[in-house]
N, C-alpha and C positions, 0 to 999 in steps of 0.2 A: 341685756341678759345674753348670755350665751347658752347654744344648745349643744356646740360642738367645738371641735378645734382642728388645725391643721397638723396631720402627721406625715411632715415633710421626708422622714427616711423612707416609709412605706408608700409615699405618693397616694395616700388616701386623705379622706375628711371623714373624721368620726364624729358621728351623730350619738352623743350621751343621753338624750332625752327623746323620746319617740314623739312627744306631742308637739312637734315643730308647728309654728304659725300656720304654715300652708306644707303640702306635701312637698319633699325634698327628694329631688330626682337625680337618676343616673342613666345611661344608655348603655346597651349589652349588644354585641355582635357587629353587622357590617350592612353594607348596603343590601346584601341579598339577603341577610335574615336579621331582623333589627327588632329591639325591643325597648321598652322603657319600663323602669321599675324605681319604686319611691322608697324611702326610708322604712314603711311597713309593708314592703312586698307587693303594694299595688301596681297598677299601670297595665300595660298591653305587648301581644306580639304580633309581628307581621311579616309577610315575605315580601321582599321587592318593594311594597310601597304600603304607605298607612293607610291611604283611602281605597286602594284596590286590592291589597292584599292583606287585609285584617281578619286574621280567624280566631283573637281571643277577644272580649268584650270588654269595652270601659265607656263609662256615660260621662259626658263632660257637666260640672256643675253639679254631680250627684251628691248625696249625703248618705255616708261617709264619703269624704273628697275624693280617696284614691281607690275606691273599690267598684268592681271584683278586681281580685290581683291574682298573685299566685300563693294562694292559701296552703297552709298545712296544719291541721287541728290536730292536737295531742290530748288524748284522753285517757285518765288513768281508770283503770277498768275495776280497780277496786273501791274507789271512792264515788267515782260518775263524774267528777271534776274534769272539766276539760279548758283548753284555752289555745291559742295559735302560737305558731313558731316565732311570728313578728307580733309586735302589740296588737296590731289590728288583723282580723275584722273584730276578734273576739272581746279585747279592750280589759283585760283585767286591771284592777286599781294599781295605780304605778307605786304606792306604798309595798305592794306585795310582788311586782313583777318588774323585772328588771332588763333593760335592753340597751344594746350598743350597735349601731348600724356603721359598717366601714363603706364608704364608696369609693373604690377604686377606678382604675383605667379600664373601663369596659367588665366590669365585674363590679358585685355587691356582696358583701357579708354581713348578716343580721345574726346575731347572738343575743339569747333571752336567757334569764334564770326565772324558774317559777317552780314552785312546790318541790324543790328540792331536784330539779331536771334542767340541765342546761342542754339547749338546742343550739345549734350552729349551722347556717345556711349559707352556702355561697352560690349565688346565682351566674352563670356565664355561658357564652355560646362560644364553642371549640372552634379554633381557626378552621376556615374553610369548609365549615359543615353548615346544613342547615337545620340545626337543631339546637336547643338551650337544656342547659343542665342546673338541677337545684341540688348541689352537693350537701349533703346533710348528715352531721353528726349529733347524737344524743348521747348524754352522759349522766349517770346516775350519782349526782353529789348528795344523797340522801343516805341513811344508814340502815335502810331495810331495802329489801329485793322490791323492783316493780314492773308491773304487766301494764304497759301503754299500747295503745291502740292509735294508730294514726290514720287520717284521712286528707288526701290531697283534694284541692277543688280548684278548677278553670272553669269560668263561663265560656262557652264557644259562641262565635257570631253563627247567625243561620246563613249568611253569604259573605263572600270574602270582602265585597264593595261594601263600604261602610254605609251608604244611603239606602240600599236595599236592607241592610241588617236592622237601622234605626228606623228607618219611614215606611218602606215599601213592603210592611208585614204583610198585606193580602196576598203577595208573592213569597217572601221569606219565611213566613211562619209555616211552611209545607214541604219544606226542601230539606230539612236536617234527616239523617238516617245514621244512628250512633250502633257502633257494635263492638264485641269484645273478642279478640282473636289471640287464645293463648294466654291470657291476663292483660294484653295491651289493647287498650283503649283506641278504637278507629272512630274518628270524628268525620263523617262523610256529608257532603254538601250536593245535592243533584247527581246523586250517585248513578243515576240510569243514563247520565250524559257523558258522553266521551269526553275525555280531557283534550285541551287545545293549547297546548304550549306554546305555539307560534302566535297565538294572540293573548297577552296577559290580558287584556282589557276586557275579554270575554268573560262576562260574569256569569254565565250559565253554564259553564263547562262542569263537568264533574272535578269535585277537587277532594283530596284526604289530608288529616294531620293526624297524629299520633301521640298519646301518652304513654309510657311504659316505666316500670320501676327494676332498677338494677340493684343488685346486691340484699335484696330483702324479698319475702314471698307474699305474692298478693292473693288475702284472703276473703276479699268481696270487691263489688264495686256499685257505682251507681252512674247512669249517664243521661238521666232526667233531672234538669234543674228542679223542677216543682216537688219531685220525688224527694230529693235531697233537702232542699231548704224546709219543705212542708209550707202548708197553706199560713198565709199572713206571718211569715217569719223572714228572717233577713239572714245575710252573712255572718252575724254575731251569734245567732241562736239555731244554727240549722237542725231540722229534727233527726236526720240521722246520727249527728255526732250526741245528741243528746240522749238519743234511743241507744247508739253504742254499737249500731250495727248496719251494715249496706243492704239494701233491699234488692240487688241485683237489677236495678232496672234499665231498661233499653229504651231512649228515647226517638221515636218517629215522628218527624213534625215537631211544632212548639219549638222549646228550648233545649240544647244540649249542655251537659257538663262533664267534666274529666274530673271524676272520683274514682280512686283506688284504696281500698283497706288494707293496711299491714300490720303486724302484731308484732311487738318488741319487747323482750323482756331482759330486764337489766339487773344485776347484780351491784351491791353497794360500790361505787367506784368504777364500775365498766361503762364503756364507751361502745356503740355500735353505728356503724356509717351504712347509708345507701344513697343511692342518686334516683331523682326524678330527670326523667328525658321526654322532652316534649318537642315534636318537629314536623317537619313537612313529608307527607308521604301516607302510605298505606301501613296499618300496624303489622300484618304479616309479612311484610316486605323491610322498606326503611326501619320500621319499629322494632322489628326484630332484630336487623342488622345492628342499629344502634344499642340494643339491650346487650348484644353480644358483647359488641365492643368495649361499653364501659361497665361490664359485671365484675371487672377487676377495678378496684378502687384506685389502684396505684395509674390504672389509665386515666382515671379523672384527674388525680392530681397533676400528672404529666400535663394534660390538656390544659389545666388552669395556669400552670407553670409557663407554657408556652403563651398563652394569653397574655399575661404580664408581661414576659419577655419582649412580645411583638409591640405593644402598646408602649412600653417603656424606652423602645428604643426608637421610637416615633418621636421622643421627646427630648432626646440626648444630644441634638444637633445646636443647641444654644441654652446655656444657661449662666445665671447671673447672681452674685452676691453682693448685696447693697447695705446700707445701713438701716433700711428697712425691711424687719423681718416678715412682715405679712405681705408685702412687694415680692420677696422672694418668694415664699409660698405659693403665692398666685402666679409669678411671671414663669417660676420652673415647672410647673406641672399643670395648674387648673386652666390657665389662659391658653396656653397653646393646646391642651386636650378639648377645651370648648371650641378652639378653632377648628381643630380636627372633625368633631362631632358635627358643628354647624357646616362644615364644607360638605361631610356625607348626606346630610338630610335637608339642607336649606331651609324652608320653612314647612317642612311637610310631616312632621313627626315630633309631636311632644305632647304634654297633658293640655296645652292649650290648641295649637294647631295638631288637630285632632282628626285630620281627614278631610277639612273644607278645602286645604289646598294640596296639590298632587304636582310631582314633578318638580323641576329646578327653574324657579324665576331667574330671569334673565338677569337683571340688574343686583339683585341679590347675590346669586351665585358667582358671578364674575368677581365682585368686591370680596367673598368668604375665602376665596383662593388666597390671598395675600399674606394670610395668618398661617399658612400651611407650606408655602414654597421652600422655605429653609429645610422643613422636614420631611416632606414627601413630593420632592422636586418632579418626578415622573408621574405620580398618579396626577398632580396638579396639571402638568403639562397635557395629560389624556382628557382632563375635564374641561381645560380651557380650550383645546381644540373642539370636543363636543359643542360649547358654546358658541364658538365662534362659528361654527357650522349652524347656529340658529339665529346667525344675521342674514336679513334679507339682501337681495340684490340691489333694493334703494338704500341701502345702508343703515334703516332700522333693524328692529330684532323682533321675533316670535316674543310674547311675554312669558310664556312658560317653554321650555324644553323639557319634555318625559325620555329619561334615557334608554327605557323598554320599548318605546314605540317612535323614534325619532327616525324621519329618513330625509337626509339630506339631499338637497337638488329635487325634492319630490314635495316638500310641504306647500301648502297654499301660501301666498304671500300674504302678510297681514294686511288688514285694511286701514285706509289712512287714518281713521278714526280711532284705531286702537293702536298706534305708535306712542311710545312716551319718550319725551326728550332725551331724557339721561341715560337711556338703556347702554347703546354702545359708547357713550363717553368713559364708562368704566374701563373699558378694556387698554385704555391709556395708562391708567394705573399698574393693571395687572400683566398686560404681556411683556411692557419693558422690565418689569419687575422679575418675571421669568427668566427673561434673556441674561439679565445681571446676575442672577443666580446662579444660572448654568454655566454662563459664559459661552453660550450656543448662539453665536449670532446669524447663523444660518437659518435660525428659527424665522426669521422676518421673510425669507426666502420661501418658506413651505407653502404649497398649493392646498387649499379647502375650497369645498364647494360652498356656495352660499345656500340658503334653507329651500328656495325657490328654484333657482335656476342658475348657472354660471357657476364659475370658480375664480379664485383670485389668489395671490400670494397674502399672506398674513400681513404684509407692510399695505397690500391692495385692500385688504379688508379694513385695515385702519385710515385708511384715505377715504375709503367708501363711508366709512362713518363721518369724517368731518366733513364731506360734501352732503350727507344727509342734513346736517345743521345749517350747513350753507345755504343750502337749496331751500331752507324754511325759516327765512328773518323776518322779523315786523318791521314794522314803521321806523323803531329806533336803530336798525341794523343789529339785533340781538335775536338769539334763537326763540322761536315758537315755542310756547308751552305744550303745545299738541294736547295729549290726554292726560297726561300728568308731567310733572319736573322732579321726581322724588317725594316732594310733600304732595300727597294725592288730595288734600283737603284744600288747596289753592285752586279756583276755577277760574283759569286764566283762558280757556278757550283756545282753540287751535291755534288763531293767530294772535293771541297774547304773547308776550315776552318773560324770559325768566332770566334773572340776572345770574343765579347759581348756575343753570346750564352754560349760560355765556363764560362765565369763569371756568367752567369745565371744559368749553372749547377752546378758551386761550390757552390752558394747560394742554391739551389734546394738540394744538397746533406747535407750540413750543417744544412738545415732546417729539412730534413728526420732524421737525426740524432737526432737532438733535439725532435721530436716527439716520437722517438723510445724509447729516454732514458725514457721519461715519461711513456711510455707504458712497460718499462722492456724488449724489444725486443733484447736480446744482441747481438742475430746471425745477426740481420738486421743493428745493429750498426756496427757490425765487416766489413759485406759486405761495407757499405756505405763508412766507414772511410778509407778502402783500396782504393776505388776509387777515393777519397777526396785527399790522399796523392799523388797518383799518377798525378791527376790532376793539383795540384798545382806545382809538380815538372815539368810539361810539361809547365805550364804558366809561371813560372819563367825562365826556359830554352829558351823559342822561342817568348816571347809576350813582352818584356821589349825592349825598343827601346833607353835607355840611359835617357831621361827625361819624356818620357811618353810611354803609351801602345799603341802596334799597334792595328790594327782595324780587319784584316784579312789576308788569304793566300790563292792563287788560286794555283790548281794542277800545273801550268806551272811555278811556282815560284814567281809570282809577289805578292809581299808585299803590303797591305793597311795601309796608315797611318803610314808612317815611313820617318825618314829624308831624307832617298834615294830618296823620291817622290819629284818633283817639283810641282805638284798640289793634294790637298787632303793628305797632310803629317801630319796632326793630326786631330783625329776625337774625339768628345765629350764623345760618350757613354762608350767606355773600361775606361775610366779614371773614371768617376762616379763610375761604376759598379765594379771596382777594389777595391773601398772602400766599396761600400754596399754589397757587396759580403764577405768581411772578407778577401780577397786574399792579397791585397796591404799592405805591411810592412809600417809602419810609414815612415820612409823615403821616400818609392818609391809613397805613398799616396801623402806626401808634394809635392814632384817633380812632380807627374802628376797633382795635382789640381794647382799648380802654373803655370804651363804650359797653361792650362786651363785659368787661368786669363790673362796670358800676350798673349795668341794666339786667344782665342775663345770671350772673353768677350766684350761686345759692350753695348751703353746706351740703346739699346733696347732688350736686352738678349744675351744669349750665342749660338754663332753659330753651327750648328751640325757638322763644318769641316771648315778647311782653309789650304790653299786657294782655291776658287773654280775651277771646271774644265771646261776648254775650249780646252784641245787638247786631253787628255787621250782617247785612243780607248774605243769608246761607248762599244764595245762586253766585255770591262773590266768592265767599269762603265758609267753606263747610265745617270747619273746625267748631262751630256752633253744637254740632252733634256731642261735642264732648262736653263733661263738666271742666270748668276752669282749673286749668294746673294739671290738667289729664291728656294724655296722647298726645296729638299735634296742635291742642289747645293750650301751650304754653307749660307742657311737661319739660322734664328732664328727659330728652329724646335721646337715650345711650347711644344710639347709632352715631351720633354727631360728635361724641365727647372726644374720640382720639383725634378730629381735626382741630379741635381746640388744642390738645397739647402739642401738634405737630406745629401749628403757627406759632405758637409761643416760642416752642424751641427752635424753629426757624428764624425769629427774631432775637434769639439769645437770651429770652426771659426763662432760665432755667427755675426760679424759685416759683413763679407763676404757675409754669408748666405742671411743676409736681404739685403743687397745690390743688390744680385741677385734676390733676389723675388721681389723688388721694379721695376727691369728694366723689368721684362715681365708681372707685374700684371696690367690689364687694367684698374681698377681705379685710377692708378697712372697718367694715361694720359686723365684724363677726360678733364684737360686744353687744352690738346695738340689733340682734336678729329679729326682737321682737318689734322693731320699728320698719326695718328693710323687709320682715317678713320671709322674703323668696330667699333662696339658696345663698350662702355667702360665698360659695366657690366658684360660681359662675355669672355672667352677665344677664340682665332683663333687657327687653326691649325699652322699657321706659320706666321712669320712678315719677311719683307724684311730685309737684313744686310745691312751692311755697303758698300758691293760692288753693291749693286743695286741702280738705280738712284730714287727708289721709297722707300729709307732707313726708316725704322719705321711705314711703312704703314702694317697692318694686313689683313690676310684673313682667309676664310673659317669658320666663327664663331660658336659657340655652341658645335657641335658635334665633342670633341676632347678629347684625353687623357689626354691633359694638365690640364683638370679640375680637373679630380680625382688625379693626381699627385700632381698639386699645393695646393690642400686642404691637401692631404695627408701627404705634407712635412709641411707645416703651422702648422697643428693641432698636428701631431705627433713628429715632429722632432723640429721644430723652438719654438712652444710654450710647446713643449714636453711632451704632455699628451698623453699616449701610452697606449693601453690596452696589457697586457701580461697574459701569462699562470695562474699567481699567484695574479692577480689582477691590480688596473690602476696604472701605474708609471706616476711619475712627474718630468721632466728630461729636463728642457728647455734650449734652445742654444739662445741667443738674442743679439742685439746689447749692447754694453757697456754701451751706453747713455739713456738705458732704465731704468727708477727707479723700474720698475717692470710692471706687467698688472694683470688684473684679470680675471678668467674664470668659466662658469658653465658648467658642463657636466654631464648628466643620462648615467648611465653605470650600466647594469645590473640590471636596475630597482631602483638605488638608485641615490641620486643627490649631486653632490659634487661641493660645492661653494669655488672656489680655489683663492687664493690672493699670487702672485708670489712678493716677495721684492729684490732687488737687490741694496743692501745698498753701495758696494764696485765697482760698475761698473764691475763687470765681465759680460764674454761672457757664460760660462757653468760651473755648479757645484751647487751642492746642499748640504749646510751644516747642517740645520734643517727642520725639517716638525712638525707642531704642527696638530693634529686631534682631533678636539672638544675640544679645549683648553688645550689638554693632549700632552706630547712630545712622537712623533712616531719614531719609529726604523726604520731606511732605507727611502725610497722614493716610496714604492709601497702599493697602500692601497687595502688590501684585503676585498672584499664587505663584506664578511661573518663576518669581525669584525669591519664594519660601522653600522652608524644608516642609517634610510630612508633618512636623510636630514643632511648633513655634511659639517663643516666648516674647511678648510684646509689653513695654512699658511705656505708657503715654502719658505725659505731666503736662497738666492744663496751667493756663496763667494768660 
C-alpha cells in the first residue's frame, strides 16, 4: 500500500494519506537550532542539544504518537465547528478532510482542505537564525464569506534539560513563568536566575523563548496548559477552542503553553497569510526583532527560498540516472540528505533518540562523515578534527564528544574499562577518504591534541590507534574485545578477542602502509608490514571455520559464530570485512559470501546473525534481551548492509550487490509501506527479520550509520565513482541487465559528466575510457589533466 510518492523535480516526498502506519518525520534547522516535525506537525524543537536544550515538549510512546506538536486550530465562528491545519490532533474523518504533506530538505509543507477552507503551512528555520517559522496561508474555497478564529498551540518544557522536565517534577513544576509582551508570548524558566551562556549544561540558569505572530493581529492569548485544554480533555478537543475564546491565562509554575488567538475574515476565493515565529530569546527583544523582520511576507518567502537553495546546493555534487527510478529518487536526494542529517545529529535527536543520548558518539560520528565528504568537505573536516581530538593519548577514544563542552588536552582519560575496541579503527575509513576527496595530502601532517594530554600529527594519531589494538591482543594474537566491539550484545570480556576488529586492524595496517609509501616513510612501512604479516597468520590459523569466518573468542574458550554453536552459528560482519580488509583469499571470500547468501539473506535484507539466541547464557551473549529476529538478535541490522554491497562489488558480483541493495533500500518498499511502516524515504536502524512475526517492519528511522554506508556503497562501489589519491576512479560493478547509467560528479572543483555503457551485459570491468573525446589511458581521472567541465564515456566489457 502506498501513502505517498517521490517528487524528484521538487526534491520532496509527498504524503497523500495522513494516517501513515507510524509518524513520518523530517528535520528543520541546524545544529544551532534544530527541530523534528512529523507529517501531522508533531515533534519538538531544541537549541544546541535535544537533551539539554529542549524547550518544547514531546513524550515518547505517547498516544497519539506524535503529540504535542505545532498545532494551529481553525474555528468557524458561525458554525462553531473546528479542526486543525494538520489532520492531527483534531482528527476529522478522512472522507471529509483532505491532507497533503510535502517533506522537503529542511522544510515541511502541510496543506489541508476542510469545510471549504484550504490551509497551507510551511515549517522551516531561516538560515543562520535561532527561530522557526510556520508560514501559513488560508484560502476560502467556499461560496460564502467566512469568519475564522485561529489558535496556536505549543507545549513548553518546564526546564530545558529533558530529565528535569519529564522526571524531576519536584523541581521543574515550580520554575515556569509565562508572560505576554506586546502580543508576544515569553516562555521563561528560572527567570530570577542569571543566564550563564558560558556553561550550556547549567540547567538552572535563567532562559527565555518567544512565540510571535507576524502578518495578523493578536486578539487573545493563553499560556497555561490546563486553562487551554480544560480538565480531562486532550489536544483533540481543547476547551478554549471549543468555547471559541482565549482567557488570557498566565502560567506561573505548573505547565506553560503558547497559544495566541487571531481572527481572519475571508471572502469567497480570498487568501490571507500570516507567520508564527517561535525562537530563542526574550519576547521584548529577540521576539520583537523577529516579528519586525518577518512582518513582510516577502521576507518569509525569501527566507524559505534561501533554505531550499542552501540544502539543494549541498546535494548537487553527485547525481546519477540509472535504469532503476526508485534508486534514482533515493540516491539523488534522500540518501545524501539522510547522511547530512545523521552527520548533524549523530544519535541525539529524533522521535526515538529523544534525549537519552547527548553529544556525538565517537564510533558513530566518525563513520557518519563518509556520506558527506563529497558534499560538505570543509564542514566534514572540521567535525573530523573535533573527533580526532576526542582520541586519548592511549590511542583509545572518549565514548562521546560534546561539541558545546569539549576541552581537548584537558579531558579525563577514559578508564580502561570504558574503551571500545572498534572506536578509533573507523578513522582508517574516514581520514583517507577525506584526503582523497580534497587532494590535501598535508592533512596527515596537521597537529592536533589528544583529549587528555599531548599532541601529534594526524598520521601519528592513526599510528596510536593501531598501537592501541596491538597493545591489547589476546591469546590468539587478535584484538581484545574490551567493553564492546560494535556489537554491544557480545559479552567478550576485556581479554576476549574479536575477529571483526581484527579485520578492521588488518584494514588499518594496510591503509597505514599505503599512506607511508606515499610519504616515503620506509621505517614505518617495515613496522606495519611486520604486524600485518603476523596478524594475517593469526587470522588464517584461528578464525576460519570451514565455510565462513568465526566472530569472536572468549577467554573461557567459547567461540562465537562457529558451526559448533546451535545458536548464532554465523555472523555477517566477519564475512564482509574479510573481503573489505583484503585478508580473505579468493577461495575463502567466495565461500564466506556464499554462506552469507545461503544463511543470512532475506527479502528484507541480510540478518546480522543466524539463528537467533533463545537459550545461550546471557552472560555470554545478551542478544537474548531481544525477541528473535529483532535488533542484535538476528534482525536485519541496517548499518551492516552497505558492507555487503561493498564486498560483493569488490568481488565483481554486480547482480548480487544490486539484489542486496534493493532488499534494504527504503524506496523499494514505497508500495509496501504498510509492511515496512517507517518512512520510505530514509533508512532505519533495523528491520524485523524472518524470525519475527513483524517480518519486514523497520524501526528507528533517520539517525543510523546505514545511511552513510549505503550511500558509500552505492556511489563508490556499485556505481564505482570513487576518489583515490591520484584522481577520480570509475570502476562500476552493476547488474548485468543494466545497459549502463549516467552520473555527474563534482570532484576537487571540476565537473565530470560520466556515461557508462555496458553493451555486453557484464557485471564489472572497464575496457575503454574516453575523456573529452580522446582515448584516456586507465580508469583514473587526474583533475590536473582535466578541464573545468568534462565528458567521460566508459565502456564496460
